[in-house]
C-alpha positions in Angstrom: 8.6 -32.7 -8.5 10.0 -32.6 -5.0 13.1 -34.6 -6.2 14.1 -31.9 -8.7 17.3 -30.2 -7.6 18.1 -26.5 -8.2 21.6 -26.5 -9.6 22.0 -23.2 -11.3 22.4 -19.8 -9.7 19.3 -18.4 -7.8 18.8 -14.7 -8.0 16.4 -13.2 -5.4 15.2 -9.7 -5.8 14.4 -8.2 -2.4 16.4 -10.9 -0.5 17.1 -8.6 2.4 13.4 -7.9 3.1 11.1 -9.8 5.3 10.0 -12.5 2.9 13.1 -12.3 0.8 15.6 -13.2 3.6 13.5 -16.2 4.6 13.7 -17.3 0.9 17.5 -17.1 1.1 17.4 -19.3 4.2 15.1 -21.8 2.4 17.4 -22.2 -0.6 20.5 -22.2 1.6 19.1 -25.3 3.4 18.8 -27.2 0.1 21.1 -30.1 -0.7 23.0 -29.4 -2.8 23.0 -25.7 -2.0 22.8 -23.6 -5.2 24.7 -20.4 -5.6 22.4 -17.7 -4.1 22.6 -14.0 -5.2 20.5 -11.3 -3.6 19.6 -7.9 -5.1 18.3 -5.1 -2.9 18.7 -1.4 -2.4 19.9 -2.0 1.2 22.1 -5.1 1.5 23.3 -4.4 5.0 20.3 -6.0 6.8 19.2 -9.6 7.1 22.4 -11.0 5.6 23.1 -14.7 5.2 26.7 -16.1 4.9 25.5 -18.4 2.1 24.5 -15.6 -0.2 26.3 -13.0 -2.4 24.8 -9.5 -2.1 24.5 -7.0 -4.9 23.2 -3.5 -4.4 21.0 -2.2 -7.1 17.7 -0.3 -7.8 15.2 -2.2 -10.0 14.1 1.1 -11.5 17.5 1.3 -13.2 17.4 -1.2 -16.0 21.0 -0.9 -16.9 22.0 -1.8 -13.3 19.7 -4.9 -13.4 21.0 -5.9 -16.9 24.6 -5.9 -15.6 23.6 -8.1 -12.7 21.9 -10.6 -15.0 24.9 -10.8 -17.2 27.2 -11.3 -14.2 25.1 -13.9 -12.4 23.4 -15.7 -15.4 20.7 -17.1 -13.1 18.7 -20.3 -13.7 16.1 -19.2 -11.2 14.7 -15.7 -10.4 12.4 -14.9 -7.5 11.0 -11.3 -7.4 9.7 -10.3 -3.9 10.3 -6.5 -4.0 7.2 -4.4 -3.2 6.2 -1.2 -1.4 4.2 -1.4 1.8 0.6 -2.3 1.0 -0.4 0.9 2.8 1.7 3.1 0.7 -0.3 6.1 -0.5 2.0 7.5 -3.1 0.7 6.1 -6.4 3.9 7.0 -8.2 5.9 4.8 -5.9 3.5 1.9 -6.3 3.5 2.1 -10.1 7.2 2.6 -10.4 8.2 -0.3 -8.1 5.4 -2.8 -8.8 5.0 -2.2 -12.5 8.0 -0.6 -14.0 10.5 -2.3 -11.7 8.9 -5.7 -12.4 9.0 -5.1 -16.2 12.7 -4.2 -15.9 13.4 -7.5 -14.2 11.4 -9.5 -16.7 13.0 -7.9 -19.8 16.5 -8.4 -18.3 15.6 -12.0 -17.5 14.5 -12.6 -21.1 17.6 -11.0 -22.5 20.2 -13.0 -20.6 18.8 -16.3 -21.9 19.7 -18.5 -18.9 16.5 -18.1 -16.8 14.3 -21.2 -16.7 12.1 -20.4 -13.7 10.7 -17.0 -12.8 8.5 -16.7 -9.7 6.8 -13.4 -8.7 5.3 -12.7 -5.3 2.0 -11.1 -5.7 -0.9 -10.7 -3.3 -4.2 -12.4 -2.6 -5.8 -9.0 -2.8 -5.6 -8.9 -6.6 -9.0 -10.7 -6.8 -10.7 -8.9 -4.0 -12.8 -5.8 -4.7 -12.3 -4.7 -1.0 -16.1 -4.1 -0.7 -17.7 -7.5 -0.2 -16.4 -10.4 1.8 -14.1 -12.8 0.0 -15.1 -16.3 0.9 -13.1 -19.4 -0.1 -11.7 -17.5 -3.1 -10.1 -19.5 -5.8 -7.6 -18.6 -8.5 -10.4 -18.8 -11.1 -11.6 -15.4 -10.0 -10.7 -12.6 -12.3 -7.8 -10.3 -11.5 -9.2 -6.9 -10.9 -7.9 -3.6 -12.2 -9.0 -0.1 -11.5 -11.8 1.0 -11.3 -13.1 -2.5 -10.3 -10.1 -2.6 -8.0 -10.4 0.4 -5.6 -7.0 -0.1 -4.0 -4.0 1.1 -6.1 -1.6 -1.2 -4.4 -3.6 -4.2 -5.5 -4.1 -2.7 -9.0 -0.4 -2.4 -9.5 0.3 -5.9 -8.2 -2.3 -7.2 -10.7 -0.6 -5.3 -13.5 2.7 -6.9 -12.5 1.1 -10.3 -12.4 -0.1 -9.9 -16.0 3.4 -8.9 -17.1 4.9 -12.0 -15.5 2.4 -14.5 -16.7 2.4 -13.1 -20.2 6.1 -13.8 -20.4 5.7 -17.5 -19.9 7.6 -19.7 -22.4 9.3 -16.6 -23.9 13.0 -17.2 -24.4 12.6 -20.7 -22.7 11.6 -19.0 -19.4 8.7 -20.4 -17.5 6.9 -18.1 -15.1 4.4 -18.3 -12.2 2.9 -16.2 -9.5 2.4 -16.9 -5.8 -0.3 -15.0 -3.9 0.2 -15.4 -0.2 -2.4 -14.6 2.4 -1.4 -12.1 5.1 2.2 -13.0 5.9 3.7 -13.0 9.4 6.7 -14.3 11.1 10.2 -13.3 12.4 11.3 -10.1 10.7 7.8 -8.8 9.9 7.4 -5.3 11.1 3.7 -5.1 10.2 1.1 -7.8 11.3 3.5 -9.6 13.6 4.6 -6.6 15.5 1.1 -5.0 15.6 -0.7 -8.2 16.9 2.0 -8.9 19.4 1.8 -5.3 20.7 -1.9 -5.6 21.0 -1.5 -8.7 23.2 1.4 -7.2 25.3 -0.6 -4.1 26.1 -3.7 -5.9 27.3 -5.8 -5.1 24.2 -6.3 -8.7 23.0 -9.9 -8.6 24.3 -10.9 -5.9 21.8 -13.0 -6.8 18.8 -14.6 -4.5 16.2 -18.2 -5.5 15.6 -20.0 -8.4 17.0 -18.9 -11.2 14.6 -15.9 -13.4 14.3 -14.8 -12.7 10.8 -12.8 -15.6 9.4 -9.4 -14.8 8.0 -6.5 -16.5 6.3 -2.9 -16.0 7.2 0.4 -17.5 6.0 3.4 -18.1 8.2 6.4 -17.0 6.2 8.2 -20.4 6.1 5.0 -22.0 4.7 5.2 -19.4 1.9 8.9 -20.0 1.2 8.3 -23.8 1.2 5.5 -23.3 -1.3 7.8 -21.1 -3.5 10.4 -23.8 -3.7 7.8 -26.3 -4.8 6.7 -23.9 -7.6 10.3 -23.3 -8.7 11.1 -27.0 -8.8 8.0 -27.6 -10.8 8.9 -24.9 -13.3 12.4 -26.3 -13.7 11.0 -29.8 -14.3 8.5 -28.4 -16.9 11.2 -26.4 -18.7 12.7 -29.7 -20.0 9.4 -31.3 -21.1 6.2 -30.6 -23.1 3.6 -28.4 -21.5 1.4 -30.3 -19.0 -2.4 -30.6 -19.3 -4.3 -27.6 -18.0 -5.4 -29.2 -14.7 -1.8 -30.0 -13.8 0.0 -26.9 -15.1 2.2 -24.8 -13.0 3.8 -22.5 -15.6 1.7 -19.5 -16.5 -0.3 -20.0 -13.3 -1.0 -18.2 -10.1 -1.3 -20.0 -6.7 -2.8 -18.9 -3.4 -0.9 -20.1 -0.4 -2.0 -20.0 3.3 -1.7 -22.0 6.5 -4.8 -23.9 5.3 -6.5 -23.0 8.5 -9.1 -20.3 8.7 -9.1 -18.3 12.0 -11.4 -15.6 13.3 -9.4 -12.4 12.7 -9.9 -11.1 16.3 -8.7 -14.4 17.7 -5.1 -13.7 16.4 -4.4 -11.3 19.3 -6.1 -13.7 21.7 -3.9 -16.5 20.5 -0.7 -14.5 20.9 -1.9 -13.4 24.4 -2.5 -17.0 25.3 1.0 -17.9 24.1 2.4 -15.1 26.2 0.7 -16.6 29.3 -2.4 -14.3 29.5 -5.4 -16.1 27.9 -8.5 -14.0 27.3 -11.8 -15.7 28.2 -14.8 -15.2 25.9 -16.7 -13.2 28.6 -13.9 -10.6 28.7 -14.1 -9.8 25.0 -15.2 -6.2 24.3 -17.2 -5.5 21.1 -16.7 -2.0 19.8 -19.4 -0.9 17.3 -18.2 -0.7 13.7 -19.9 2.6 13.1 -17.9 4.1 16.0 -14.6 2.8 14.7 -15.4 4.0 11.1 -16.2 7.5 12.5 -13.1 7.5 14.6 -10.9 6.4 11.6 -12.5 8.9 9.3 -11.7 11.8 11.7 -8.2 10.5 12.2 -7.6 10.3 8.5 -8.8 13.9 8.0 -6.5 15.1 10.7 -3.5 13.3 9.3 -4.3 14.6 5.8 -4.5 18.2 7.1 -1.4 18.2 9.2 0.7 16.1 6.8 -0.5 18.0 3.7 -1.8 14.8 2.3 1.5 12.9 2.5 0.7 10.5 5.3 -2.2 8.5 6.6 -2.8 6.8 10.0 -2.6 3.0 10.4 -6.3 2.9 11.2 -8.3 4.2 8.2 -11.9 3.6 7.1 -10.5 1.2 4.5 -8.6 -0.8 7.2 -11.7 -0.9 9.4 -13.6 -2.3 6.4 -11.0 -5.0 5.8 -10.9 -6.0 9.5 -14.7 -6.5 9.6 -15.3 -8.8 6.6 -14.4 -12.4 5.9 -11.3 -12.9 3.8 -10.7 -16.6 3.1 -8.9 -18.5 0.3 -9.2 -22.0 -1.1 -5.8 -23.5 -1.7 -6.9 -26.8 -3.4 -4.9 -25.8 -6.5 -1.5 -25.7 -4.9 -2.3 -28.8 -2.8 -3.4 -30.8 -5.8 -0.8 -29.7 -8.4 2.2 -29.4 -6.1 1.4 -31.5 -3.0 1.7 -28.5 -0.8 0.9 -29.0 2.9 1.8 -26.3 5.4 4.8 -27.1 7.6 3.4 -24.9 10.4 -0.1 -24.3 11.6 -1.3 -21.0 12.9 -0.3 -21.7 16.5 3.2 -23.0 15.6 3.8 -20.0 13.3 2.9 -17.5 16.0 5.1 -19.3 18.6 8.0 -18.7 16.3 6.9 -15.2 15.4 6.6 -13.9 19.0 10.0 -15.4 19.8 11.3 -12.7 17.5 8.7 -10.0 18.1 8.7 -9.7 21.9 12.5 -8.8 22.2 12.0 -6.4 19.2 9.2 -4.6 21.0 11.0 -4.5 24.3 14.1 -3.0 22.6 11.9 -0.4 20.9 10.3 0.5 24.3 13.5 0.6 26.1 12.8 -2.7 27.9 9.1 -2.0 28.6 6.3 -3.9 27.1 3.4 -1.7 28.1 
């Protein structure tokens, strides 16, 4: 599968975002380099000279249809999604469900698409209440009310739309479910963990346990996505493979293949920055205290923002930070030969190279 070349145009939705612009770089490194087209609402950021940029809104089907007719892509990668912490349910449903359906219908109509890959989330199989330990793709995808988080509910609906379209109009589809992504360009986990280390808070831990966690360095994810795309293209010219070898119509978890205690992430970054935190300096903050603090903060935000905003630290976030969340990636390793190109440490070395200057610029040159 790795010998398959991607010859036709590649159309990347969200190619100016964090994951998307790394995908552009991944395909631009291929030999031969396919024609790369990027669709985004803001195409002035994260630009790559090897790509052609098209400004459009995925909620406007007529705009998307025109782009498909113009590009006539062989490969489509859909990475657009609101922030996982978005509280506006209308935005989540419109972008994740309606927007995804618009892209799928236009991809079917153009008749040239052979491989369609959607970026979902590992949270679609997690009920957010109990620990998720060595989860596999055999777990059922959860919808509301079994799925309490609306973001994950809408990502699950989008997954179903994508996978149900497999083998329609000669288009093969698949879904990738990355663990928590980090790397250059990530304004969420990468920035937050690096700030924690820079401000001397890498010694803080909620609770008294080291909850194992899975993460995914962004270039490991983009590498996995190219493997999936190549497998879809190869399968598009042959009879369907047996169930235990299939890629089309399937979902795949992807991680660094290296569980790490969640609270060790900031300690790792602090060590890489030259300030290691010994075990005897770790401070355990009781979970009950943090939940009370987060609940109070959420109420204050709700009152003063009239329900339009929520703080970064909510009771839900505290719950997720104090339970194990690990994934088994045997499926992608067995069927596609995936092995991460970067381990946790190597990924964070590259991530903080970008994050530290960003934080310094934000603080006017100060890191604390």
